[in-house]
C-alpha positions in Angstrom: 63.4 141.0 94.5 62.1 139.3 91.5 61.8 135.6 90.6 64.6 135.8 88.0 67.2 137.0 90.5 70.7 135.5 89.9 73.4 135.1 92.4 76.8 136.3 91.1 79.4 133.6 90.9 77.0 130.7 91.4 76.7 129.7 87.7 73.8 127.7 86.5 72.4 124.7 88.3 73.8 122.6 85.5 77.3 123.4 86.7 76.3 122.3 90.2 74.9 119.0 88.9 78.2 118.4 87.0 80.2 119.2 90.0 78.2 116.7 92.1 78.7 114.0 89.5 82.4 114.6 89.5 82.6 114.5 93.3 80.6 111.2 93.3 82.9 109.7 90.6 85.9 110.8 92.6 84.5 109.3 95.8 83.8 106.0 94.1 87.4 105.9 92.7 88.8 106.7 96.1 86.8 103.9 97.7 88.0 101.4 95.0 91.6 102.5 95.4 91.3 102.2 99.2 90.0 98.7 98.9 92.8 97.8 96.5 95.4 99.1 99.0 93.7 97.2 101.9 94.1 94.0 99.9 97.9 94.5 99.5 100.7 93.5 101.8 103.9 95.4 102.5 107.1 93.6 103.6 109.9 95.4 105.4 113.2 94.0 106.5 115.6 95.6 109.0 118.9 94.8 110.7 120.3 93.2 107.6 117.6 90.6 107.5 117.4 90.1 111.3 113.7 91.0 111.3 111.1 90.9 108.5 107.5 92.0 109.0 104.5 92.0 106.8 101.7 94.5 107.3 98.6 94.8 105.2 96.9 97.8 103.7 94.6 98.0 106.7 97.6 98.7 108.8 97.5 95.3 110.5 100.6 93.3 111.4 100.3 90.0 109.4 103.6 88.3 110.2 106.9 88.7 111.9 110.0 86.6 111.0 113.1 86.8 113.3 116.4 85.4 112.2 117.8 83.0 114.9 121.0 85.1 114.9 119.0 88.1 116.0 117.9 86.3 119.2 120.5 87.3 121.8 119.3 86.7 125.4 121.9 89.3 126.5 120.5 92.0 124.2 116.7 91.6 124.0 116.3 95.4 123.7 118.0 95.4 120.3 115.6 92.8 119.0 112.6 94.8 120.4 113.9 97.9 118.7 114.3 96.1 115.4 110.8 94.8 115.5 109.4 98.3 116.3 111.5 99.8 113.5 110.3 97.2 111.0 106.6 97.6 111.9 106.8 101.4 111.7 108.5 101.3 108.3 105.8 98.9 107.0 103.1 101.3 108.3 104.9 104.3 106.7 104.9 102.4 103.4 101.1 101.9 103.6 100.6 105.6 104.3 102.9 106.6 101.5 101.2 104.4 98.9 97.7 105.6 100.2 98.7 109.2 99.8 100.1 108.6 96.3 97.0 106.7 95.1 94.6 109.2 96.6 96.7 112.1 95.1 96.2 110.6 91.6 92.5 110.7 92.1 92.2 114.1 93.7 94.9 115.8 91.6 96.8 116.6 94.8 93.8 118.4 96.3 93.8 117.9 100.0 90.3 116.9 101.1 89.1 117.0 104.7 89.2 113.6 106.4 91.7 112.1 104.0 
């Protein structure tokens, strides 16, 4: 084996350097996008306005508003279900926006850990 041996399909080292730069740029864009999403809030209303919740992009519950008409001591379970549904919908929205924003950066490429 000589010093000038080339590996088929490897291309030049310049290609590798370019690929690394693209990956670093993509990673920086993804981090910026994630920070932007984390700074946003998502409001969800269920039950015709009975329950409104706000979650942030970090998937934390920020606030819950319950209409007085939704508070029925005879049917606490319905109110509990409405709260769960509203929170889950808010979290679904965060996931959906995160996927869309990351998809713009990665071109739909699924990356491990994302």
